[in-house]
mmCIF file as gemmi writes it, N, C-alpha and C atoms, coordinates in Angstrom:
data_model
loop_
_atom_site.group_PDB
_atom_site.id
_atom_site.type_symbol
_atom_site.label_atom_id
_atom_site.label_alt_id
_atom_site.label_comp_id
_atom_site.label_asym_id
_atom_site.label_entity_id
_atom_site.label_seq_id
_atom_site.pdbx_PDB_ins_code
_atom_site.Cartn_x
_atom_site.Cartn_y
_atom_site.Cartn_z
_atom_site.occupancy
_atom_site.B_iso_or_equiv
_atom_site.pdbx_formal_charge
_atom_site.auth_seq_id
_atom_site.auth_asym_id
_atom_site.pdbx_PDB_model_num
ATOM 1 N N . MET Axp A 1 ? 32.623 -72.077 218.566 1 0 ? 1 A 1
ATOM 2 C CA . MET Axp A 1 ? 32.559 -72.854 217.35 1 0 ? 1 A 1
ATOM 3 C C . MET Axp A 1 ? 33.82 -73.7 217.245 1 0 ? 1 A 1
ATOM 4 N N . GLU Axp A 2 ? 33.654 -74.959 216.882 1 0 ? 2 A 1
ATOM 5 C CA . GLU Axp A 2 ? 34.772 -75.892 216.724 1 0 ? 2 A 1
ATOM 6 C C . GLU Axp A 2 ? 35.646 -75.485 215.539 1 0 ? 2 A 1
ATOM 7 N N . LEU Axp A 3 ? 36.924 -75.848 215.596 1 0 ? 3 A 1
ATOM 8 C CA . LEU Axp A 3 ? 37.843 -75.505 214.514 1 0 ? 3 A 1
ATOM 9 C C . LEU Axp A 3 ? 37.387 -76.088 213.179 1 0 ? 3 A 1
ATOM 10 N N . LYS Axp A 4 ? 36.913 -77.33 213.189 1 0 ? 4 A 1
ATOM 11 C CA . LYS Axp A 4 ? 36.461 -77.951 211.937 1 0 ? 4 A 1
ATOM 12 C C . LYS Axp A 4 ? 35.249 -77.221 211.377 1 0 ? 4 A 1
ATOM 13 N N . ASP Axp A 5 ? 34.4 -76.7 212.249 1 0 ? 5 A 1
ATOM 14 C CA . ASP Axp A 5 ? 33.238 -75.935 211.793 1 0 ? 5 A 1
ATOM 15 C C . ASP Axp A 5 ? 33.676 -74.616 211.165 1 0 ? 5 A 1
ATOM 16 N N . LEU Axp A 6 ? 34.713 -74.028 211.711 1 0 ? 6 A 1
ATOM 17 C CA . LEU Axp A 6 ? 35.225 -72.792 211.137 1 0 ? 6 A 1
ATOM 18 C C . LEU Axp A 6 ? 35.743 -73.039 209.725 1 0 ? 6 A 1
ATOM 19 N N . LEU Axp A 7 ? 36.405 -74.16 209.517 1 0 ? 7 A 1
ATOM 20 C CA . LEU Axp A 7 ? 36.929 -74.459 208.184 1 0 ? 7 A 1
ATOM 21 C C . LEU Axp A 7 ? 35.819 -74.629 207.149 1 0 ? 7 A 1
ATOM 22 N N . ASN Axp A 8 ? 34.617 -74.958 207.586 1 0 ? 8 A 1
ATOM 23 C CA . ASN Axp A 8 ? 33.493 -75.068 206.649 1 0 ? 8 A 1
ATOM 24 C C . ASN Axp A 8 ? 33.161 -73.725 206.01 1 0 ? 8 A 1
ATOM 25 N N . ARG Axp A 9 ? 33.623 -72.642 206.608 1 0 ? 9 A 1
ATOM 26 C CA . ARG Axp A 9 ? 33.388 -71.31 206.049 1 0 ? 9 A 1
ATOM 27 C C . ARG Axp A 9 ? 34.313 -71.004 204.876 1 0 ? 9 A 1
ATOM 28 N N . ILE Axp A 10 ? 35.36 -71.783 204.73 1 0 ? 10 A 1
ATOM 29 C CA . ILE Axp A 10 ? 36.314 -71.573 203.649 1 0 ? 10 A 1
ATOM 30 C C . ILE Axp A 10 ? 35.892 -72.444 202.465 1 0 ? 10 A 1
ATOM 31 N N . THR Axp A 11 ? 35.774 -71.827 201.305 1 0 ? 11 A 1
ATOM 32 C CA . THR Axp A 11 ? 35.38 -72.556 200.11 1 0 ? 11 A 1
ATOM 33 C C . THR Axp A 11 ? 36.39 -72.319 198.99 1 0 ? 11 A 1
ATOM 34 N N . VAL Axp A 12 ? 36.366 -73.227 198.054 1 0 ? 12 A 1
ATOM 35 C CA . VAL Axp A 12 ? 37.211 -73.119 196.866 1 0 ? 12 A 1
ATOM 36 C C . VAL Axp A 12 ? 36.312 -73.342 195.658 1 0 ? 12 A 1
ATOM 37 N N . ASN Axp A 13 ? 36.34 -72.396 194.746 1 0 ? 13 A 1
ATOM 38 C CA . ASN Axp A 13 ? 35.564 -72.508 193.519 1 0 ? 13 A 1
ATOM 39 C C . ASN Axp A 13 ? 36.491 -72.152 192.371 1 0 ? 13 A 1
ATOM 40 N N . PRO Axp A 14 ? 36.753 -73.092 191.48 1 0 ? 14 A 1
ATOM 41 C CA . PRO Axp A 14 ? 37.673 -72.834 190.375 1 0 ? 14 A 1
ATOM 42 C C . PRO Axp A 14 ? 37.295 -71.618 189.53 1 0 ? 14 A 1
ATOM 43 N N . LYS Axp A 15 ? 36.03 -71.217 189.563 1 0 ? 15 A 1
ATOM 44 C CA . LYS Axp A 15 ? 35.571 -70.073 188.773 1 0 ? 15 A 1
ATOM 45 C C . LYS Axp A 15 ? 35.774 -68.73 189.487 1 0 ? 15 A 1
ATOM 46 N N . ILE Axp A 16 ? 36.145 -68.782 190.744 1 0 ? 16 A 1
ATOM 47 C CA . ILE Axp A 16 ? 36.342 -67.543 191.502 1 0 ? 16 A 1
ATOM 48 C C . ILE Axp A 16 ? 37.811 -67.446 191.893 1 0 ? 16 A 1
ATOM 49 N N . PHE Axp A 17 ? 38.477 -66.408 191.42 1 0 ? 17 A 1
ATOM 50 C CA . PHE Axp A 17 ? 39.894 -66.158 191.714 1 0 ? 17 A 1
ATOM 51 C C . PHE Axp A 17 ? 40.772 -67.369 191.408 1 0 ? 17 A 1
ATOM 52 N N . GLY Axp A 18 ? 40.428 -68.092 190.358 1 0 ? 18 A 1
ATOM 53 C CA . GLY Axp A 18 ? 41.257 -69.229 189.943 1 0 ? 18 A 1
ATOM 54 C C . GLY Axp A 18 ? 41.343 -70.343 190.965 1 0 ? 18 A 1
ATOM 55 N N . GLY Axp A 19 ? 40.343 -70.455 191.828 1 0 ? 19 A 1
ATOM 56 C CA . GLY Axp A 19 ? 40.317 -71.535 192.807 1 0 ? 19 A 1
ATOM 57 C C . GLY Axp A 19 ? 41.025 -71.23 194.11 1 0 ? 19 A 1
ATOM 58 N N . LYS Axp A 20 ? 41.362 -69.949 194.328 1 0 ? 20 A 1
ATOM 59 C CA . LYS Axp A 20 ? 41.975 -69.589 195.618 1 0 ? 20 A 1
ATOM 60 C C . LYS Axp A 20 ? 40.916 -69.696 196.715 1 0 ? 20 A 1
ATOM 61 N N . PRO Axp A 21 ? 41.327 -70.008 197.931 1 0 ? 21 A 1
ATOM 62 C CA . PRO Axp A 21 ? 40.366 -70.119 199.032 1 0 ? 21 A 1
ATOM 63 C C . PRO Axp A 21 ? 39.664 -68.782 199.286 1 0 ? 21 A 1
ATOM 64 N N . ILE Axp A 22 ? 38.344 -68.872 199.411 1 0 ? 22 A 1
ATOM 65 C CA . ILE Axp A 22 ? 37.518 -67.7 199.67 1 0 ? 22 A 1
ATOM 66 C C . ILE Axp A 22 ? 36.629 -67.972 200.879 1 0 ? 22 A 1
ATOM 67 N N . ILE Axp A 23 ? 35.939 -66.946 201.31 1 0 ? 23 A 1
ATOM 68 C CA . ILE Axp A 23 ? 35.094 -67.067 202.497 1 0 ? 23 A 1
ATOM 69 C C . ILE Axp A 23 ? 33.633 -67.216 202.086 1 0 ? 23 A 1
ATOM 70 N N . ARG Axp A 24 ? 33.044 -68.32 202.489 1 0 ? 24 A 1
ATOM 71 C CA . ARG Axp A 24 ? 31.618 -68.616 202.271 1 0 ? 24 A 1
ATOM 72 C C . ARG Axp A 24 ? 31.14 -68.334 200.854 1 0 ? 24 A 1
ATOM 73 N N . GLY Axp A 25 ? 31.964 -68.615 199.867 1 0 ? 25 A 1
ATOM 74 C CA . GLY Axp A 25 ? 31.551 -68.444 198.484 1 0 ? 25 A 1
ATOM 75 C C . GLY Axp A 25 ? 31.534 -67.007 198.007 1 0 ? 25 A 1
ATOM 76 N N . MET Axp A 26 ? 31.882 -66.077 198.884 1 0 ? 26 A 1
ATOM 77 C CA . MET Axp A 26 ? 31.916 -64.664 198.507 1 0 ? 26 A 1
ATOM 78 C C . MET Axp A 26 ? 33.215 -64.368 197.771 1 0 ? 26 A 1
ATOM 79 N N . ARG Axp A 27 ? 33.294 -63.251 197.15 1 0 ? 27 A 1
ATOM 80 C CA . ARG Axp A 27 ? 34.497 -62.849 196.427 1 0 ? 27 A 1
ATOM 81 C C . ARG Axp A 27 ? 35.454 -62.126 197.381 1 0 ? 27 A 1
ATOM 82 N N . ILE Axp A 28 ? 35.716 -62.765 198.508 1 0 ? 28 A 1
ATOM 83 C CA . ILE Axp A 28 ? 36.683 -62.265 199.484 1 0 ? 28 A 1
ATOM 84 C C . ILE Axp A 28 ? 37.676 -63.386 199.733 1 0 ? 28 A 1
ATOM 85 N N . LYS Axp A 29 ? 38.938 -63.158 199.324 1 0 ? 29 A 1
ATOM 86 C CA . LYS Axp A 29 ? 39.959 -64.193 199.459 1 0 ? 29 A 1
ATOM 87 C C . LYS Axp A 29 ? 40.476 -64.273 200.893 1 0 ? 29 A 1
ATOM 88 N N . VAL Axp A 30 ? 40.77 -65.494 201.303 1 0 ? 30 A 1
ATOM 89 C CA . VAL Axp A 30 ? 41.379 -65.738 202.607 1 0 ? 30 A 1
ATOM 90 C C . VAL Axp A 30 ? 42.684 -64.953 202.716 1 0 ? 30 A 1
ATOM 91 N N . GLU Axp A 31 ? 43.471 -64.948 201.642 1 0 ? 31 A 1
ATOM 92 C CA . GLU Axp A 31 ? 44.759 -64.259 201.681 1 0 ? 31 A 1
ATOM 93 C C . GLU Axp A 31 ? 44.596 -62.764 201.91 1 0 ? 31 A 1
ATOM 94 N N . ASN Axp A 32 ? 43.511 -62.167 201.437 1 0 ? 32 A 1
ATOM 95 C CA . ASN Axp A 32 ? 43.29 -60.74 201.669 1 0 ? 32 A 1
ATOM 96 C C . ASN Axp A 32 ? 43.034 -60.448 203.143 1 0 ? 32 A 1
ATOM 97 N N . VAL Axp A 33 ? 42.23 -61.288 203.768 1 0 ? 33 A 1
ATOM 98 C CA . VAL Axp A 33 ? 41.937 -61.103 205.194 1 0 ? 33 A 1
ATOM 99 C C . VAL Axp A 33 ? 43.211 -61.291 206.014 1 0 ? 33 A 1
ATOM 100 N N . LEU Axp A 34 ? 43.99 -62.305 205.671 1 0 ? 34 A 1
ATOM 101 C CA . LEU Axp A 34 ? 45.252 -62.536 206.386 1 0 ? 34 A 1
ATOM 102 C C . LEU Axp A 34 ? 46.207 -61.365 206.196 1 0 ? 34 A 1
ATOM 103 N N . SER Axp A 35 ? 46.235 -60.809 205.006 1 0 ? 35 A 1
ATOM 104 C CA . SER Axp A 35 ? 47.092 -59.658 204.729 1 0 ? 35 A 1
ATOM 105 C C . SER Axp A 35 ? 46.667 -58.445 205.56 1 0 ? 35 A 1
ATOM 106 N N . LEU Axp A 36 ? 45.377 -58.236 205.674 1 0 ? 36 A 1
ATOM 107 C CA . LEU Axp A 36 ? 44.887 -57.108 206.488 1 0 ? 36 A 1
ATOM 108 C C . LEU Axp A 36 ? 45.293 -57.286 207.95 1 0 ? 36 A 1
ATOM 109 N N . LEU Axp A 37 ? 45.184 -58.502 208.451 1 0 ? 37 A 1
ATOM 110 C CA . LEU Axp A 37 ? 45.615 -58.774 209.827 1 0 ? 37 A 1
ATOM 111 C C . LEU Axp A 37 ? 47.111 -58.533 209.982 1 0 ? 37 A 1
ATOM 112 N N . ALA Axp A 38 ? 47.885 -58.968 208.995 1 0 ? 38 A 1
ATOM 113 C CA . ALA Axp A 38 ? 49.34 -58.797 209.041 1 0 ? 38 A 1
ATOM 114 C C . ALA Axp A 38 ? 49.728 -57.318 209.005 1 0 ? 38 A 1
ATOM 115 N N . GLN Axp A 39 ? 48.899 -56.505 208.371 1 0 ? 39 A 1
ATOM 116 C CA . GLN Axp A 39 ? 49.157 -55.069 208.303 1 0 ? 39 A 1
ATOM 117 C C . GLN Axp A 39 ? 48.757 -54.347 209.58 1 0 ? 39 A 1
ATOM 118 N N . GLY Axp A 40 ? 48.155 -55.09 210.503 1 0 ? 40 A 1
ATOM 119 C CA . GLY Axp A 40 ? 47.808 -54.5 211.788 1 0 ? 40 A 1
ATOM 120 C C . GLY Axp A 40 ? 46.366 -54.075 211.948 1 0 ? 40 A 1
ATOM 121 N N . MET Axp A 41 ? 45.532 -54.382 210.961 1 0 ? 41 A 1
ATOM 122 C CA . MET Axp A 41 ? 44.114 -54.034 211.11 1 0 ? 41 A 1
ATOM 123 C C . MET Axp A 41 ? 43.494 -54.892 212.211 1 0 ? 41 A 1
ATOM 124 N N . THR Axp A 42 ? 42.593 -54.293 212.936 1 0 ? 42 A 1
ATOM 125 C CA . THR Axp A 42 ? 41.878 -55.025 213.981 1 0 ? 42 A 1
ATOM 126 C C . THR Axp A 42 ? 40.68 -55.748 213.375 1 0 ? 42 A 1
ATOM 127 N N . LEU Axp A 43 ? 40.156 -56.682 214.131 1 0 ? 43 A 1
ATOM 128 C CA . LEU Axp A 43 ? 38.958 -57.391 213.703 1 0 ? 43 A 1
ATOM 129 C C . LEU Axp A 43 ? 37.841 -56.391 213.409 1 0 ? 43 A 1
ATOM 130 N N . GLU Axp A 44 ? 37.68 -55.426 214.275 1 0 ? 44 A 1
ATOM 131 C CA . GLU Axp A 44 ? 36.622 -54.431 214.117 1 0 ? 44 A 1
ATOM 132 C C . GLU Axp A 44 ? 36.799 -53.627 212.828 1 0 ? 44 A 1
ATOM 133 N N . GLU Axp A 45 ? 38.036 -53.271 212.507 1 0 ? 45 A 1
ATOM 134 C CA . GLU Axp A 45 ? 38.297 -52.51 211.279 1 0 ? 45 A 1
ATOM 135 C C . GLU Axp A 45 ? 37.986 -53.342 210.039 1 0 ? 45 A 1
ATOM 136 N N . ILE Axp A 46 ? 38.344 -54.611 210.083 1 0 ? 46 A 1
ATOM 137 C CA . ILE Axp A 46 ? 38.076 -55.491 208.947 1 0 ? 46 A 1
ATOM 138 C C . ILE Axp A 46 ? 36.568 -55.649 208.762 1 0 ? 46 A 1
ATOM 139 N N . LEU Axp A 47 ? 35.86 -55.865 209.851 1 0 ? 47 A 1
ATOM 140 C CA . LEU Axp A 47 ? 34.409 -56.033 209.759 1 0 ? 47 A 1
ATOM 141 C C . LEU Axp A 47 ? 33.728 -54.752 209.303 1 0 ? 47 A 1
ATOM 142 N N . GLU Axp A 48 ? 34.302 -53.617 209.633 1 0 ? 48 A 1
ATOM 143 C CA . GLU Axp A 48 ? 33.757 -52.342 209.178 1 0 ? 48 A 1
ATOM 144 C C . GLU Axp A 48 ? 33.963 -52.181 207.668 1 0 ? 48 A 1
ATOM 145 N N . ASP Axp A 49 ? 35.135 -52.577 207.18 1 0 ? 49 A 1
ATOM 146 C CA . ASP Axp A 49 ? 35.433 -52.479 205.75 1 0 ? 49 A 1
ATOM 147 C C . ASP Axp A 49 ? 34.7 -53.533 204.928 1 0 ? 49 A 1
ATOM 148 N N . TYR Axp A 50 ? 34.404 -54.669 205.534 1 0 ? 50 A 1
ATOM 149 C CA . TYR Axp A 50 ? 33.726 -55.773 204.862 1 0 ? 50 A 1
ATOM 150 C C . TYR Axp A 50 ? 32.505 -56.178 205.701 1 0 ? 50 A 1
ATOM 151 N N . PRO Axp A 51 ? 31.427 -55.412 205.634 1 0 ? 51 A 1
ATOM 152 C CA . PRO Axp A 51 ? 30.272 -55.682 206.506 1 0 ? 51 A 1
ATOM 153 C C . PRO Axp A 51 ? 29.609 -57.038 206.287 1 0 ? 51 A 1
ATOM 154 N N . GLU Axp A 52 ? 29.882 -57.677 205.14 1 0 ? 52 A 1
ATOM 155 C CA . GLU Axp A 52 ? 29.3 -58.997 204.9 1 0 ? 52 A 1
ATOM 156 C C . GLU Axp A 52 ? 30.031 -60.101 205.66 1 0 ? 52 A 1
ATOM 157 N N . LEU Axp A 53 ? 31.206 -59.79 206.189 1 0 ? 53 A 1
ATOM 158 C CA . LEU Axp A 53 ? 31.965 -60.76 206.98 1 0 ? 53 A 1
ATOM 159 C C . LEU Axp A 53 ? 31.45 -60.825 208.414 1 0 ? 53 A 1
ATOM 160 N N . GLU Axp A 54 ? 31.665 -61.977 209.013 1 0 ? 54 A 1
ATOM 161 C CA . GLU Axp A 54 ? 31.343 -62.187 210.431 1 0 ? 54 A 1
ATOM 162 C C . GLU Axp A 54 ? 32.648 -62.48 211.168 1 0 ? 54 A 1
ATOM 163 N N . PRO Axp A 55 ? 32.688 -62.24 212.468 1 0 ? 55 A 1
ATOM 164 C CA . PRO Axp A 55 ? 33.916 -62.517 213.22 1 0 ? 55 A 1
ATOM 165 C C . PRO Axp A 55 ? 34.45 -63.93 213 1 0 ? 55 A 1
ATOM 166 N N . ASP Axp A 56 ? 33.571 -64.913 212.91 1 0 ? 56 A 1
ATOM 167 C CA . ASP Axp A 56 ? 34.022 -66.287 212.702 1 0 ? 56 A 1
ATOM 168 C C . ASP Axp A 56 ? 34.648 -66.49 211.317 1 0 ? 56 A 1
ATOM 169 N N . ASP Axp A 57 ? 34.326 -65.633 210.354 1 0 ? 57 A 1
ATOM 170 C CA . ASP Axp A 57 ? 34.98 -65.719 209.045 1 0 ? 57 A 1
ATOM 171 C C . ASP Axp A 57 ? 36.463 -65.39 209.17 1 0 ? 57 A 1
ATOM 172 N N . VAL Axp A 58 ? 36.77 -64.385 209.956 1 0 ? 58 A 1
ATOM 173 C CA . VAL Axp A 58 ? 38.166 -63.999 210.167 1 0 ? 58 A 1
ATOM 174 C C . VAL Axp A 58 ? 38.893 -65.096 210.941 1 0 ? 58 A 1
ATOM 175 N N . ARG Axp A 59 ? 38.23 -65.642 211.951 1 0 ? 59 A 1
ATOM 176 C CA . ARG Axp A 59 ? 38.818 -66.766 212.683 1 0 ? 59 A 1
ATOM 177 C C . ARG Axp A 59 ? 39.062 -67.954 211.759 1 0 ? 59 A 1
ATOM 178 N N . ALA Axp A 60 ? 38.145 -68.187 210.837 1 0 ? 60 A 1
ATOM 179 C CA . ALA Axp A 60 ? 38.296 -69.296 209.887 1 0 ? 60 A 1
ATOM 180 C C . ALA Axp A 60 ? 39.547 -69.106 209.029 1 0 ? 60 A 1
ATOM 181 N N . CYS Axp A 61 ? 39.834 -67.88 208.655 1 0 ? 61 A 1
ATOM 182 C CA . CYS Axp A 61 ? 41.044 -67.608 207.869 1 0 ? 61 A 1
ATOM 183 C C . CYS Axp A 61 ? 42.291 -67.964 208.673 1 0 ? 61 A 1
ATOM 184 N N . LEU Axp A 62 ? 42.293 -67.639 209.948 1 0 ? 62 A 1
ATOM 185 C CA . LEU Axp A 62 ? 43.434 -67.96 210.806 1 0 ? 62 A 1
ATOM 186 C C . LEU Axp A 62 ? 43.57 -69.472 210.993 1 0 ? 62 A 1
ATOM 187 N N . VAL Axp A 63 ? 42.463 -70.15 211.183 1 0 ? 63 A 1
ATOM 188 C CA . VAL Axp A 63 ? 42.489 -71.608 211.337 1 0 ? 63 A 1
ATOM 189 C C . VAL Axp A 63 ? 43.01 -72.254 210.057 1 0 ? 63 A 1
ATOM 190 N N . TYR Axp A 64 ? 42.57 -71.751 208.915 1 0 ? 64 A 1
ATOM 191 C CA . TYR Axp A 64 ? 43.017 -72.274 207.627 1 0 ? 64 A 1
ATOM 192 C C . TYR Axp A 64 ? 44.53 -72.082 207.473 1 0 ? 64 A 1
ATOM 193 N N . ALA Axp A 65 ? 45.01 -70.886 207.766 1 0 ? 65 A 1
ATOM 194 C CA . ALA Axp A 65 ? 46.447 -70.605 207.65 1 0 ? 65 A 1
ATOM 195 C C . ALA Axp A 65 ? 47.251 -71.48 208.608 1 0 ? 65 A 1
ATOM 196 N N . CYS Axp A 66 ? 46.772 -71.649 209.815 1 0 ? 66 A 1
ATOM 197 C CA . CYS Axp A 66 ? 47.46 -72.481 210.801 1 0 ? 66 A 1
ATOM 198 C C . CYS Axp A 66 ? 47.547 -73.922 210.324 1 0 ? 66 A 1
ATOM 199 N N . ALA Axp A 67 ? 46.46 -74.428 209.773 1 0 ? 67 A 1
ATOM 200 C CA . ALA Axp A 67 ? 46.451 -75.808 209.269 1 0 ? 67 A 1
ATOM 201 C C . ALA Axp A 67 ? 47.434 -75.973 208.117 1 0 ? 67 A 1
ATOM 202 N N . LEU Axp A 68 ? 47.532 -74.981 207.254 1 0 ? 68 A 1
ATOM 203 C CA . LEU Axp A 68 ? 48.483 -75.058 206.143 1 0 ? 68 A 1
ATOM 204 C C . LEU Axp A 68 ? 49.923 -75.064 206.643 1 0 ? 68 A 1
ATOM 205 N N . VAL Axp A 69 ? 50.222 -74.184 207.566 1 0 ? 69 A 1
ATOM 206 C CA . VAL Axp A 69 ? 51.583 -74.095 208.094 1 0 ? 69 A 1
ATOM 207 C C . VAL Axp A 69 ? 51.953 -75.382 208.835 1 0 ? 69 A 1
ATOM 208 N N . ALA Axp A 70 ? 50.993 -75.964 209.515 1 0 ? 70 A 1
ATOM 209 C CA . ALA Axp A 70 ? 51.243 -77.2 210.258 1 0 ? 70 A 1
ATOM 210 C C . ALA Axp A 70 ? 51.216 -78.424 209.358 1 0 ? 70 A 1
ATOM 211 N N . ASN Axp A 71 ? 50.931 -78.199 208.083 1 0 ? 71 A 1
ATOM 212 C CA . ASN Axp A 71 ? 50.866 -79.291 207.101 1 0 ? 71 A 1
ATOM 213 C C . ASN Axp A 71 ? 49.824 -80.336 207.492 1 0 ? 71 A 1
ATOM 214 N N . GLU Axp A 72 ? 48.697 -79.842 208.015 1 0 ? 72 A 1
ATOM 215 C CA . GLU Axp A 72 ? 47.604 -80.712 208.416 1 0 ? 72 A 1
ATOM 216 C C . GLU Axp A 72 ? 46.604 -80.849 207.278 1 0 ? 72 A 1
ATOM 217 N N . ALA Axp A 73 ? 45.825 -81.903 207.318 1 0 ? 73 A 1
ATOM 218 C CA . ALA Axp A 73 ? 44.768 -82.085 206.324 1 0 ? 73 A 1
ATOM 219 C C . ALA Axp A 73 ? 43.694 -81.028 206.533 1 0 ? 73 A 1
ATOM 220 N N . ILE Axp A 74 ? 43.201 -80.525 205.447 1 0 ? 74 A 1
ATOM 221 C CA . ILE Axp A 74 ? 42.148 -79.503 205.513 1 0 ? 74 A 1
ATOM 222 C C . ILE Axp A 74 ? 40.915 -80.074 204.823 1 0 ? 74 A 1
ATOM 223 N N . GLU Axp A 75 ? 40.318 -81.054 205.457 1 0 ? 75 A 1
ATOM 224 C CA . GLU Axp A 75 ? 39.225 -81.795 204.851 1 0 ? 75 A 1
ATOM 225 C C . GLU Axp A 75 ? 37.909 -81.047 204.884 1 0 ? 75 A 1
ATOM 226 N N . ASN Axp A 76 ? 37.753 -80.092 205.783 1 0 ? 76 A 1
ATOM 227 C CA . ASN Axp A 76 ? 36.458 -79.432 205.931 1 0 ? 76 A 1
ATOM 228 C C . ASN Axp A 76 ? 36.274 -78.25 204.995 1 0 ? 76 A 1
ATOM 229 N N . VAL Axp A 77 ? 37.249 -77.953 204.156 1 0 ? 77 A 1
ATOM 230 C CA . VAL Axp A 77 ? 37.089 -76.878 203.198 1 0 ? 77 A 1
ATOM 231 C C . VAL Axp A 77 ? 36.182 -77.38 202.089 1 0 ? 77 A 1
ATOM 232 N N . ASN Axp A 78 ? 35.177 -76.583 201.763 1 0 ? 78 A 1
ATOM 233 C CA . ASN Axp A 78 ? 34.21 -76.968 200.741 1 0 ? 78 A 1
ATOM 234 C C . ASN Axp A 78 ? 34.735 -76.618 199.354 1 0 ? 78 A 1
ATOM 235 N N . VAL Axp A 79 ? 34.882 -77.612 198.514 1 0 ? 79 A 1
ATOM 236 C CA . VAL Axp A 79 ? 35.28 -77.408 197.135 1 0 ? 79 A 1
ATOM 237 C C . VAL Axp A 79 ? 34.039 -77.482 196.283 1 0 ? 79 A 1
ATOM 238 N N . GLU Axp A 80 ? 33.71 -76.368 195.641 1 0 ? 80 A 1
ATOM 239 C CA . GLU Axp A 80 ? 32.501 -76.311 194.842 1 0 ? 80 A 1
ATOM 240 C C . GLU Axp A 80 ? 32.778 -76.865 193.451 1 0 ? 80 A 1
ATOM 241 N N . ALA Axp A 81 ? 31.912 -77.735 192.994 1 0 ? 81 A 1
ATOM 242 C CA . ALA Axp A 81 ? 32.074 -78.327 191.662 1 0 ? 81 A 1
ATOM 243 C C . ALA Axp A 81 ? 31.642 -77.322 190.609 1 0 ? 81 A 1
ATOM 244 N N . THR Axp A 82 ? 32.271 -77.4 189.469 1 0 ? 82 A 1
ATOM 245 C CA . THR Axp A 82 ? 31.877 -76.54 188.357 1 0 ? 82 A 1
ATOM 246 C C . THR Axp A 82 ? 31.343 -77.406 187.229 1 0 ? 82 A 1
ATOM 247 N N . PRO Axp A 83 ? 30.302 -76.932 186.6 1 0 ? 83 A 1
ATOM 248 C CA . PRO Axp A 83 ? 29.708 -77.727 185.505 1 0 ? 83 A 1
ATOM 249 C C . PRO Axp A 83 ? 30.598 -77.774 184.293 1 0 ? 83 A 1
């Protein structure tokens, strides 16, 4: 999967967690997944704890973090409009 396609898995909805980046509209924050990785959890452990996640969701979190650190544009993140 292309990096830009992975970023499509990251969404922002002002009504969910105050607009923090989440994965595919679910109530799972990107920062939580990154924190689990930083604590040493493996991909398999994360997927076991969060069965609704897919391996590419975790990769998307890493791509998102890398783009932020590199100060790159993150145009493929879906921002959901609120009524």
